[in-house]
MARMI-62377 format. One line per 8 residues: their letters; for each residue x, y, z of N, C-alpha, C. Coordinates in pm, whole numbers, plus 50000, padded with zeros to 5 digits. Example, Ala and Ser with C-alpha at 12.3 -4.5 7.8 and 13.67 -1.06 7.14 Angstrom:
// residues 2
as	51319/49431/50780/51230/49550/50780/51320/49670/50780 | 51285/49775/50708/51367/49894/50714/51290/50003/50787
END
This chain:
// residues 372
xxxxxxxx	79062/95529/13864/79130/95641/13799/79238/95696/13892 | 79359/95717/13836/79469/95771/13915/79445/95919/13943 | 79452/95960/14070/79431/96103/14100/79536/96189/14030 | 79495/96307/13985/79587/96397/13916/79644/96501/14012 | 79671/96457/14135/79731/96546/14234/79824/96464/14323 | 79906/96532/14400/80004/96465/14485/79995/96520/14627 | 80049/96445/14719/80044/96484/14859/80178/96542/14903 | 80171/96657/14968/80289/96722/15022/80274/96732/15173
xxxxxxxx	80384/96711/15246/80384/96724/15391/80464/96848/15428 | 80396/96943/15490/80455/97073/15522/80413/97116/15662 | 80476/97219/15711/80426/97287/15830/80336/97400/15784 | 80249/97449/15873/80164/97563/15836/80249/97685/15806 | 80363/97699/15873/80451/97812/15846/80501/97807/15701 | 80533/97687/15651/80577/97674/15512/80464/97710/15415 | 80342/97672/15450/80227/97706/15365/80213/97858/15355 | 80225/97926/15470/80209/98071/15472/80320/98140/15394
xxxxxxxx	80440/98085/15396/80555/98150/15335/80562/98131/15184 | 80500/98026/15130/80509/98001/14987/80424/98101/14909 | 80467/98133/14787/80392/98224/14701/80324/98150/14586 | 80331/98019/14589/80271/97937/14484/80120/97928/14505 | 80046/97921/14395/79903/97893/14403/79870/97778/14310 | 79784/97691/14353/79740/97577/14273/79616/97519/14342 | 79539/97436/14272/79420/97377/14334/79455/97292/14455 | 79374/97307/14560/79389/97233/14685/79277/97131/14694
xxxxxxxx	79314/97003/14704/79212/96898/14714/79182/96862/14859 | 79284/96866/14944/79256/96838/15085/79369/96891/15173 | 79336/96906/15300/79429/96944/15405/79397/96862/15528 | 79497/96794/15581/79484/96724/15709/79598/96775/15797 | 79564/96839/15908/79667/96900/15992/79645/96864/16138 | 79750/96817/16200/79750/96797/16345/79893/96782/16392 | 79916/96822/16517/80045/96810/16583/80157/96873/16501 | 80130/96987/16440/80233/97063/16371/80264/97022/16230
xxxxxxxx	80200/96916/16180/80230/96867/16046/80104/96869/15959 | 80120/96920/15838/80006/96931/15746/80031/96845/15621 | 79931/96765/15586/79934/96690/15460/79838/96759/15364 | 79887/96798/15248/79806/96870/15150/79803/96793/15019 | 79684/96777/14964/79668/96723/14830/79663/96838/14732 | 79766/96851/14647/79780/96965/14557/79792/96920/14413 | 79740/97001/14321/79750/96977/14178/79849/97075/14116 | 79925/97029/14016/80008/97123/13942/79921/97225/13869
xxxxxxxx	79979/97342/13840/79905/97442/13765/79879/97399/13623 | 79790/97466/13549/79757/97431/13411/79881/97425/13323 | 79900/97311/13254/80011/97298/13162/80143/97267/13229 | 80142/97243/13361/80267/97214/13431/80257/97074/13491 | 80334/96982/13437/80334/96845/13487/80448/96820/13583 | 80542/96917/13594/80655/96899/13683/80612/96905/13829 | 80703/96862/13915/80674/96867/14058/80654/97013/14102 | 80559/97031/14193/80541/97163/14248/80663/97199/14331
xxxxxxxx	80720/97317/14314/80843/97353/14384/80817/97390/14531 | 80781/97289/14609/80758/97309/14752/80854/97222/14831 | 80903/97275/14940/80989/97197/15027/80902/97103/15111 | 80943/96978/15118/80869/96882/15197/80851/96753/15121 | 80828/96641/15192/80810/96511/15127/80692/96510/15031 | 80708/96437/14920/80604/96424/14820/80562/96277/14813 | 80431/96252/14812/80384/96115/14806/80255/96102/14729 | 80202/95980/14726/80075/95954/14661/79961/96009/14746
xxxxxxxx	79853/96049/14683/79738/96098/14760/79687/95993/14858 | 79655/96035/14977/79599/95943/15077/79447/95946/15071 | 79386/95837/15115/79240/95828/15115/79181/95915/15226 | 79056/95958/15205/78985/96029/15311/78963/95934/15428 | 78986/95979/15551/78958/95894/15668/78811/95853/15672 | 78787/95741/15737/78649/95696/15750/78564/95797/15827 | 78627/95867/15921/78556/95971/15996/78657/96078/16034 | 78612/96202/16052/78703/96309/16094/78751/96288/16237
xxxxxxxx	78856/96360/16272/78903/96358/16410/78795/96416/16501 | 78787/96371/16625/78690/96428/16719/78716/96578/16739 | 78609/96651/16764/78623/96794/16791/78655/96813/16939 | 78769/96875/16964/78813/96899/17102/78836/97046/17130 | 78833/97130/17026/78860/97273/17042/78730/97348/17073 | 78740/97465/17132/78619/97541/17166/78547/97598/17046 | 78617/97618/16934/78555/97678/16817/78595/97603/16690 | 78504/97604/16594/78532/97551/16460/78499/97657/16357
xxxxxxxx	78584/97669/16256/78554/97748/16137/78561/97653/16018 | 78454/97646/15941/78448/97557/15826/78453/97637/15698 | 78551/97604/15614/78563/97663/15481/78490/97575/15383 | 78394/97632/15310/78325/97562/15202/78354/97639/15075 | 78440/97582/14992/78490/97657/14877/78454/97590/14745 | 78402/97668/14648/78376/97612/14516/78502/97601/14431 | 78613/97657/14476/78739/97651/14401/78854/97669/14498 | 78879/97568/14581/78981/97580/14684/79120/97580/14621
xxxxxxxx	79208/97663/14675/79344/97671/14625/79441/97700/14738 | 79570/97679/14707/79672/97703/14807/79675/97851/14848 | 79652/97941/14752/79646/98083/14784/79531/98115/14877 | 79418/98049/14857/79303/98069/14945/79335/98022/15087 | 79399/97907/15097/79439/97856/15228/79538/97951/15295 | 79634/98001/15217/79732/98094/15273/79666/98219/15328 | 79570/98273/15255/79497/98392/15301/79416/98362/15426 | 79360/98243/15433/79279/98206/15550/79367/98190/15674
xxxxxxxx	79482/98128/15658/79573/98113/15771/79623/98249/15820 | 79648/98340/15727/79688/98476/15766/79575/98545/15843 | 79451/98522/15800/79334/98578/15870/79325/98525/16013 | 79343/98395/16029/79340/98337/16164/79449/98400/16251 | 79566/98420/16193/79676/98480/16268/79643/98624/16310 | 79582/98699/16220/79542/98837/16251/79442/98840/16366 | 79352/98742/16368/79251/98735/16473/79303/98675/16603 | 79427/98626/16597/79489/98557/16712/79412/98430/16748
xxxxxxxx	79369/98358/16643/79304/98229/16659/79405/98122/16622 | 79436/98033/16713/79536/97930/16689/79470/97805/16633 | 79524/97753/16523/79471/97632/16461/79522/97510/16537 | 79429/97438/16599/79466/97315/16671/79475/97198/16574 | 79381/97189/16481/79383/97082/16380/79294/97124/16264 | 79305/97051/16154/79220/97076/16037/79190/96943/15970 | 79066/96926/15926/79022/96804/15861/78943/96839/15736 | 78965/96766/15628/78888/96787/15506/78766/96696/15507
xxxxxxxx	78649/96756/15496/78524/96682/15501/78471/96648/15362 | 78511/96725/15261/78473/96697/15123/78587/96736/15031 | 78618/96646/14936/78726/96670/14842/78675/96694/14701 | 78548/96718/14684/78492/96740/14551/78552/96866/14489 | 78576/96861/14358/78639/96975/14292/78557/97103/14308 | 78425/97090/14303/78341/97209/14311/78288/97234/14451 | 78337/97156/14548/78295/97177/14688/78399/97113/14779 | 78503/97188/14808/78603/97144/14904/78565/97200/15041
xxxxxxxx	78556/97112/15140/78514/97154/15274/78623/97118/15373 | 78677/97218/15441/78783/97196/15540/78739/97259/15672 | 78742/97177/15777/78705/97224/15911/78832/97251/15992 | 78840/97372/16045/78953/97411/16130/78905/97414/16275 | 78976/97344/16361/78948/97352/16504/79041/97459/16563 | 78981/97553/16636/79054/97671/16679/79054/97688/16831 | 79171/97721/16883/79181/97768/17020/79175/97920/17015 | 79070/97977/17071/79051/98121/17062/78960/98169/17174
xxxxxxxx	78989/98290/17220/78897/98361/17309/78834/98472/17224 | 78707/98456/17193/78645/98548/17099/78503/98583/17141 | 78455/98696/17092/78315/98734/17103/78248/98693/16973 | 78141/98616/16985/78087/98548/16868/78044/98644/16758 | 77967/98748/16789/77912/98834/16684/78021/98906/16604 | 78115/98977/16668/78220/99040/16587/78307/98938/16514 | 78331/98823/16575/78410/98719/16509/78337/98666/16386 | 78205/98649/16399/78125/98602/16285/78128/98703/16172
xxxxxxxx	78115/98831/16204/78120/98934/16101/78256/98938/16032 | 78363/98917/16109/78496/98911/16049/78505/98793/15952 | 78445/98681/15989/78445/98564/15899/78366/98593/15771 | 78253/98664/15783/78175/98698/15664/78255/98786/15569 | 78327/98883/15624/78409/98971/15540/78521/98892/15473 | 78584/98802/15547/78690/98720/15489/78634/98626/15383 | 78515/98574/15406/78451/98485/15309/78430/98557/15176 | 78390/98682/15181/78370/98759/15058/78502/98775/14983
xxxxxxxx	78610/98799/15057/78741/98812/14993/78786/98680/14931 | 78750/98570/14993/78791/98438/14943/78702/98386/14832 | 78579/98439/14820/78483/98384/14726/78432/98248/14770 | 78411/98233/14901/78371/98105/14958/78278/98130/15076 | 78236/98023/15143/78164/98034/15269/78260/98002/15382 | 78246/98075/15492/78331/98057/15609/78239/98060/15730 | 78220/97947/15793/78116/97932/15896/78180/97910/16033 | 78148/97999/16125/78197/97990/16264/78089/97927/16351
xxxxxxxx	78130/97833/16436/78035/97773/16530/78111/97721/16652 | 78043/97715/16768/78106/97652/16884/78140/97507/16853 | 78252/97461/16907/78294/97324/16877/78192/97219/16917 | 78119/97241/17027/78025/97140/17074/77896/97135/16992 | 77882/97223/16891/77765/97213/16802/77795/97129/16679 | 77916/97077/16668/77951/96989/16557/77899/96848/16585 | 77767/96836/16581/77701/96708/16606/77564/96712/16541 | 77503/96596/16515/77370/96594/16455/77266/96652/16550
xxxxxxxx	77170/96729/16498/77061/96780/16582/76957/96673/16607 | 76867/96699/16701/76753/96611/16727/76624/96669/16671 | 76622/96801/16647/76506/96869/16592/76555/96980/16500 | 76497/96987/16379/76537/97089/16281/76412/97158/16228 | 76409/97291/16241/76298/97370/16189/76339/97439/16060 | 76254/97429/15958/76283/97484/15826/76177/97584/15782 | 76222/97697/15733/76135/97780/15652/76104/97703/15524 | 75999/97741/15452/75965/97671/15328/76001/97754/15204
xxxxxxxx	75937/97869/15187/75955/97947/15065/76097/98002/15056 | 76163/97978/14944/76301/98019/14917/76402/97950/15008 | 76356/97849/15084/76447/97768/15166/76438/97622/15123 | 76323/97559/15144/76305/97423/15094/76262/97420/14948 | 76199/97527/14904/76163/97539/14762/76226/97667/14707 | 76250/97667/14576/76313/97783/14511/76207/97877/14458 | 76115/97917/14543/76007/98007/14501/75940/98064/14625 | 75874/98179/14606/75783/98234/14705/75641/98207/14653
xxxxxxxx	75571/98114/14718/75443/98067/14664/75346/98182/14643 | 75338/98273/14736/75241/98382/14724/75272/98468/14600 | 75400/98478/14566/75438/98552/14445/75396/98476/14320 | 75408/98341/14324/75368/98260/14209/75218/98271/14185 | 75140/98273/14291/74995/98291/14275/74965/98427/14215 | 75037/98527/14260/75013/98663/14210/75047/98676/14063 | 75151/98609/14018/75188/98614/13875/75074/98564/13788 | 75009/98458/13834/74900/98399/13756/74783/98496/13745
xxxxxxxx	74761/98574/13851/74648/98667/13851/74684/98802/13787 | 74809/98817/13744/74850/98941/13676/74894/99052/13768 | 74915/99021/13895/74960/99124/13990/75095/99085/14050 | 75174/99010/13973/75299/98955/14022/75396/99059/14072 | 75418/99164/13994/75516/99266/14033/75474/99337/14161 | 75346/99364/14174/75296/99434/14292/75318/99351/14418 | 75284/99222/14412/75297/99135/14529/75444/99103/14557 | 75523/99080/14452/75664/99049/14471/75738/99162/14541
xxxxxxxx	75700/99286/14508/75765/99402/14571/75737/99402/14722 | 75614/99367/14760/75580/99361/14903/75657/99247/14969 | 75663/99130/14903/75735/99015/14958/75882/99047/14980 | 75945/99105/14880/76088/99136/14891/76114/99233/15006 | 76029/99335/15018/76047/99430/15128/76033/99362/15263 | 75938/99268/15274/75918/99196/15400/76037/99106/15430 | 76089/99035/15329/76201/98944/15350/76330/99020/15384 | 76340/99143/15335/76457/99225/15369/76443/99289/15506
xxxxxxxx	76324/99276/15567/76302/99334/15698/76256/99478/15694 | 76212/99525/15577/76170/99664/15563/76023/99683/15596 | 75945/99575/15594/75803/99580/15627/75773/99476/15734 | 75679/99506/15822/75630/99409/15918/75566/99293/15844 | 75604/99170/15881/75555/99054/15806/75404/99041/15813 | 75344/99061/15931/75200/99044/15944/75125/99141/15853 | 75168/99267/15854/75100/99366/15768/75118/99333/15621 | 75240/99294/15583/75264/99262/15442/75185/99139/15400
xxxxxxxx	75172/99042/15491/75098/98920/15459/74951/98952/15435 | 74892/99034/15520/74751/99070/15503/74730/99147/15372 | 74823/99236/15338/74811/99313/15214/74818/99221/15092 | 74908/99125/15097/74922/99035/14982/74802/98942/14969 | 74752/98892/15082/74636/98804/15076/74514/98876/15021 | 74496/99000/15059/74381/99077/15009/74387/99090/14857 | 74506/99102/14802/74521/99113/14657/74489/98983/14584 | 74490/98870/14657/74466/98740/14594/74320/98694/14607
xxxxxxxx	74235/98781/14651/74093/98744/14663/74038/98696/14528 | 73968/98582/14532/73907/98528/14412/73992/98424/14340 | 74113/98397/14389/74199/98298/14323/74136/98159/14338 | 74130/98084/14230/74061/97956/14228/74137/97848/14305 | 74065/97773/14388/74125/97662/14462/74176/97554/14366 | 74109/97537/14254/74151/97436/14157/74290/97464/14103 | 74322/97592/14087/74454/97627/14034/74566/97592/14131 | 74535/97591/14261/74638/97557/14359/74691/97416/14335
xxxxxxxx	74601/97323/14302/74641/97185/14278/74729/97174/14155 | 74716/97268/14061/74801/97267/13943/74939/97324/13972 | 74946/97417/14066/75073/97484/14097/75163/97398/14184 | 75105/97326/14279/75185/97253/14379/75292/97163/14316 | 75259/97079/14215/75362/96990/14160/75473/97065/14086 | 75452/97191/14053/75550/97267/13977/75650/97342/14065 | 75630/97337/14195/75720/97411/14284/75860/97349/14280 | 75963/97427/14247/76098/97372/14237/76160/97350/14375
xxxxxxxx	76212/97230/14397/76275/97197/14525/76415/97258/14529 | 76451/97315/14641/76583/97375/14659/76693/97269/14647 | 76802/97305/14585/76915/97215/14572/76958/97163/14709 | 76971/97032/14719/77018/96969/14842/76913/96946/14948 | 76788/96994/14926/76685/96981/15031/76649/96836/15057 | 76625/96760/14951/76586/96620/14970/76696/96541/15039 | 76821/96565/14999/76933/96491/15058/76949/96526/15205 | 76940/96652/15240/76952/96693/15379/76843/96631/15465
xxxxxxxx	76720/96638/15419/76609/96587/15500/76615/96435/15513 | 76657/96365/15408/76673/96220/15419/76783/96185/15518 | 76891/96261/15517/76999/96236/15612/76953/96261/15755 | 76880/96369/15776/76830/96398/15911/76737/96286/15960 | 76652/96237/15871/76562/96128/15911/76643/96003/15945 | 76746/95974/15867/76829/95857/15894/76902/95870/16027 | 76928/95993/16069/76997/96019/16195/76901/96024/16314 | 76770/96010/16287/76672/96015/16394/76631/96154/16436
xxxxxxxx	76662/96253/16351/76626/96392/16380/76487/96423/16323 | 76400/96481/16402/76269/96524/16354/76284/96657/16279 | 76211/96672/16170/76216/96794/16091/76078/96855/16080 | 76074/96987/16081/75946/97058/16078/75952/97175/15981 | 75846/97192/15904/75828/97313/15825/75761/97416/15915 | 75825/97533/15928/75770/97646/16003/75766/97761/15906 | 75649/97783/15845/75644/97869/15728/75539/97979/15738 | 75579/98096/15688/75483/98203/15668/75404/98183/15540
xxxxxxxx	75433/98072/15470/75355/98033/15353/75231/97956/15395 | 75193/97857/15315/75061/97797/15332/75068/97647/15357 | 74981/97599/15449/74975/97456/15479/74940/97376/15354 | 74861/97433/15265/74821/97361/15143/74944/97308/15071 | 75045/97393/15054/75165/97354/14980/75263/97278/15068 | 75270/97315/15195/75360/97244/15286/75320/97098/15300 | 75191/97072/15311/75144/96933/15322/75167/96857/15191 | 75153/96926/15079/75184/96860/14951/75331/96818/14948
xxxxxxxx	75422/96906/14987/75564/96872/14989/75590/96757/15083 | 75524/96757/15198/75541/96650/15296/75495/96516/15239 | 75383/96516/15166/75330/96392/15110/75411/96342/14991 | 75454/96433/14906/75505/96394/14775/75655/96413/14754 | 75718/96503/14827/75854/96543/14787/75960/96532/14895 | 75927/96568/15018/76029/96588/15120/76002/96508/15247 | 76109/96459/15310/76099/96380/15432/76082/96472/15552 | 75964/96531/15561/75931/96625/15670/75833/96559/15764
xxxxxxxx	75853/96578/15894/75768/96513/15994/75652/96599/16040 | 75670/96731/16049/75572/96820/16111/75555/96943/16023 | 75433/96996/16017/75405/97116/15938/75332/97219/16023 | 75385/97340/16025/75315/97456/16081/75325/97568/15978 | 75211/97614/15928/75210/97721/15828/75074/97790/15835 | 75052/97882/15745/74926/97959/15744/74817/97887/15667 | 74695/97899/15717/74579/97836/15653/74520/97932/15549 | 74482/97876/15435/74411/97953/15333/74260/97944/15359
xxxxxxxx	74191/98055/15345/74045/98057/15364/73977/98064/15227 | 73882/97969/15206/73811/97962/15079/73661/97984/15100 | 73596/98034/14997/73449/98043/14991/73410/98024/14846 | 73320/97930/14822/73274/97901/14686/73390/97869/14592 | 73490/97793/14645/73599/97745/14562/73704/97848/14527 | 73707/97961/14602/73806/98066/14573/73855/98128/14702 | 73973/98187/14698/74027/98253/14815/73943/98374/14852 | 73922/98391/14982/73844/98507/15028/73930/98633/15040
xxxxxxxx	74060/98615/15045/74150/98729/15066/74171/98761/15212 | 74103/98689/15301/74119/98709/15445/74227/98616/15499 | 74278/98647/15617/74380/98562/15679/74318/98488/15797 | 74372/98370/15825/74326/98289/15937/74429/98301/16049 | 74386/98353/16161/74475/98367/16276/74496/98232/16345 | 74609/98208/16413/74721/98302/16423/74811/98295/16299 | 74859/98408/16254/74951/98413/16142/75088/98362/16189 | 75148/98277/16107/75281/98227/16139/75383/98329/16091
xxxxxxxx	75421/98419/16181/75523/98519/16150/75654/98478/16217 | 75751/98567/16219/75881/98532/16273/75877/98489/16419 | 75807/98563/16501/75799/98530/16643/75726/98399/16665 | 75621/98376/16585/75544/98251/16598/75631/98131/16559 | 75717/98146/16459/75808/98037/16422/75896/97999/16540 | 75952/98101/16603/76039/98076/16717/75962/98007/16830 | 75841/98054/16858/75761/97994/16964/75729/97847/16932 | 75693/97819/16808/75660/97682/16769/75780/97589/16782
xxxxxxxx	75896/97636/16741/76016/97553/16750/76049/97524/16896 | 76037/97627/16981/76061/97607/17123/75960/97511/17186 | 75833/97523/17146/75730/97435/17199/75755/97289/17159 | 75797/97268/17034/75827/97132/16989/75945/97074/17066 | 76047/97155/17092/76161/97109/17170/76117/97068/17310 | 76030/97148/17372/75979/97115/17505/75900/96984/17504 | 75815/96967/17403/75734/96845/17392/75822/96722/17374 | 75935/96739/17304/76027/96628/17281/76130/96614/17392
xxxxxxxx	76119/96703/17494/76211/96704/17608/76356/96720/17561 | 76377/96814/17470/76509/96842/17415/76562/96973/17470 | 76692/96979/17491/76757/97105/17520/76773/97183/17390 | 76781/97316/17398/76793/97396/17277/76925/97371/17204 | 77023/97318/17274/77149/97280/17211/77134/97163/17115 | 77018/97098/17115/76991/96987/17023/76900/97029/16907 | 76877/97160/16896/76783/97214/16799/76856/97305/16701 | 76820/97298/16573/76871/97391/16473/76754/97450/16395
xxxxxxxx	76782/97558/16323/76683/97618/16234/76751/97661/16106 | 76674/97658/15997/76725/97694/15864/76624/97784/15796 | 76669/97897/15742/76579/97989/15673/76656/98085/15586 | 76584/98182/15528/76651/98277/15438/76607/98422/15457 | 76489/98444/15517/76432/98578/15521/76435/98641/15658 | 76398/98769/15664/76401/98844/15789/76307/98782/15893 | 76197/98723/15849/76105/98663/15946/76154/98529/15998 | 76270/98483/15952/76333/98362/16006/76434/98394/16116
xxxxxxxx	76473/98520/16128/76580/98556/16222/76549/98514/16366 | 76424/98533/16417/76399/98490/16555/76429/98342/16578 | 76385/98253/16488/76410/98111/16512/76555/98073/16482 | 76622/98147/16394/76762/98119/16365/76850/98144/16487 | 76804/98229/16576/76881/98263/16696/76835/98188/16820 | 76761/98078/16801/76707/98007/16915/76796/97893/16963 | 76841/97806/16871/76905/97681/16909/77056/97680/16890 | 77110/97559/16871/77254/97540/16858/77310/97607/16733
xxxxxxxx	77239/97592/16621/77279/97651/16494/77159/97719/16432 | 77184/97833/16364/77081/97902/16288/77138/97930/16152 | 77107/97844/16055/77174/97845/15926/77089/97921/15824 | 77141/98032/15777/77075/98108/15671/77124/98054/15537 | 77032/98010/15452/77067/97952/15323/77037/98052/15212 | 77139/98088/15134/77124/98189/15028/77046/98310/15081 | 77092/98368/15192/77010/98466/15264/77009/98604/15201 | 76905/98681/15240/76902/98823/15211/77014/98891/15291
xxxxxxxx	77065/99007/15247/77179/99071/15315/77158/99091/15465 | 77041/99139/15505/77014/99160/15648/77023/99029/15725 | 76973/98923/15665/76972/98794/15733/77114/98738/15743 | 77191/98755/15639/77331/98708/15641/77408/98772/15756 | 77380/98898/15783/77449/98968/15891/77400/98925/16029 | 77274/98886/16041/77216/98859/16172/77205/98712/16206 | 77211/98624/16107/77202/98480/16135/77334/98430/16193 | 77329/98336/16285/77454/98284/16342/77546/98219/16238
xxxxxxxx	77487/98145/16142/77565/98081/16037/77499/98109/15902 | 77577/98105/15794/77522/98133/15662/77595/98051/15556 | 77518/97998/15461/77573/97927/15345/77517/97995/15221 | 77605/98046/15137/77560/98121/15019/77599/98055/14887 | 77701/97970/14888/77754/97916/14763/77708/97775/14731 | 77636/97710/14823/77603/97569/14807/77458/97542/14844 | 77413/97419/14815/77278/97380/14846/77259/97346/14993 | 77136/97311/15026/77101/97284/15166/77181/97171/15229
xxxxxxxx	77218/97070/15150/77288/96956/15208/77428/96992/15256 | 77480/97109/15219/77608/97153/15274/77601/97170/15425 | 77481/97188/15479/77465/97199/15624/77512/97074/15696 | 77513/96959/15628/77556/96835/15691/77701/96841/15738 | 77782/96921/15670/77922/96934/15712/77933/97009/15845 | 77834/97093/15876/77836/97165/16003/77799/97075/16120 | 77750/96955/16090/77721/96856/16194/77840/96763/16216 | 77951/96784/16142/78072/96707/16166/78092/96586/16078
xxxxxxxx	78013/96570/15972/78027/96453/15885/78122/96480/15769 | 78192/96375/15724/78265/96385/15598/78191/96306/15490 | 78240/96313/15367/78168/96252/15256/78159/96100/15266 | 78258/96036/15326/78251/95891/15342/78138/95853/15437 | 78123/95927/15544/78015/95899/15639/77878/95924/15575 | 77868/96034/15499/77740/96067/15436/77701/95965/15332 | 77799/95916/15255/77770/95814/15155/77717/95686/15222 | 77776/95649/15336/77729/95530/15407/77590/95553/15466
xxxx	77567/95672/15520/77439/95705/15581/77325/95701/15479 | 77353/95752/15360/77249/95766/15257/77251/95653/15155 | 77343/95559/15169/77351/95448/15074/77391/95492/14935 | 77480/95593/14927/77520/95647/14797/77637/95568/14738
END
C-alpha cells in the first residue's frame, strides 16, 4: 500500500516558525537537518505549503541511532501532529534543553513514539514535573530519563493488581460477598496514599472472613490481563531479563498468572490463610507492603549480582512508590495522581508494552524480537 504521506526536509527552526498543523508520522533529526513524514490535512490533496525538499516516505531504520546525550525525552502520542511537535520544541527551548538528535521509534497512527536526545543541565525532579505539565497540554505522554538508561534491564519487578491485571483482586472478592463498595473505598484510599497499606490490608482481609476457597478457582481465569502485559513480558524474557511479581495481592492469583497467562519468573505476594475451606480473615506475616517490595527487589538484584542500574520496576499505586524509586527506571502505568507525581517515569495513554520504547527499541527491532 502506498503511504498517504510525504517526506519533508526542514531545519528545526523552520518547524518552529510554521503555523501549519497536520498529522506527523515520523521525525528523524540529526546534524541540523530534520526529515518529517507529514500528511495533508483532511480534504487537501495539494502539497503542504512548507519550504524544503519533498520526497517519498523513507523506511524506518533497522535500529535507532545510539544514545550519546545525557538525557532523553520520549514523546508517546496517540495523535501526533506538526503543531504538537512545534509546541514540544518551544518547550525544550524554554527549558534551555538543546536537541542533539531525534529518532522515531513507532510510526503507528495511534501510537507515534519519538525519542529526543538532549544536551541539558537539569535537576531531575523539577524537570520531570515540567514534562508532566507539558504532557497534559499535549494530550500525550512525555517521559524523561537519563540517556544511559535507554537499554534493556536485567531484572524487572512488577506490581500485579491494576498493573499486570486490570483489577484489584481483593475488591473482586468483596463484590462477590456483597461488601464491594466498602472494600473498594479502603483500597482506593490506600492506593492514593491516604491510608497505611498494612492497616488497610488487615481491615480488608477481616471483612473477607468466610470466603470460600472454591470460589477463588472460579475467579482466577476471569482476571483481565492489562493491555500490553503479555507482549512486554515475552519481550523481556526474549532479552534475557528476569521478571518478578511483587504484589500486595495474593500468591494464589499470582501463581495462576505465572502458570497460565504471563511469562513471569518469580512471585512474591501475600499468602491467604484458610480453615475448613474458607478464608479466616487473618493475615500471614510478613505482609508485602511498599517497603517490602523495595527490599525484595533489592535482594533479588543482589542475588543475581546486578547493579541497580540494571533493574526497573513497574506499578500504579502508592505502595509501589518505594520500588519505583530504586533502580534505573520506575515506570508508573496508568497511575494514581500521587504516583504520577512521585514516580520517575509514567505512561498514561498506552499499554504496558509501551515501556519497551524506554529501553531504546523501535518497532522493527521489536517485531524481529517477538517474531511478529
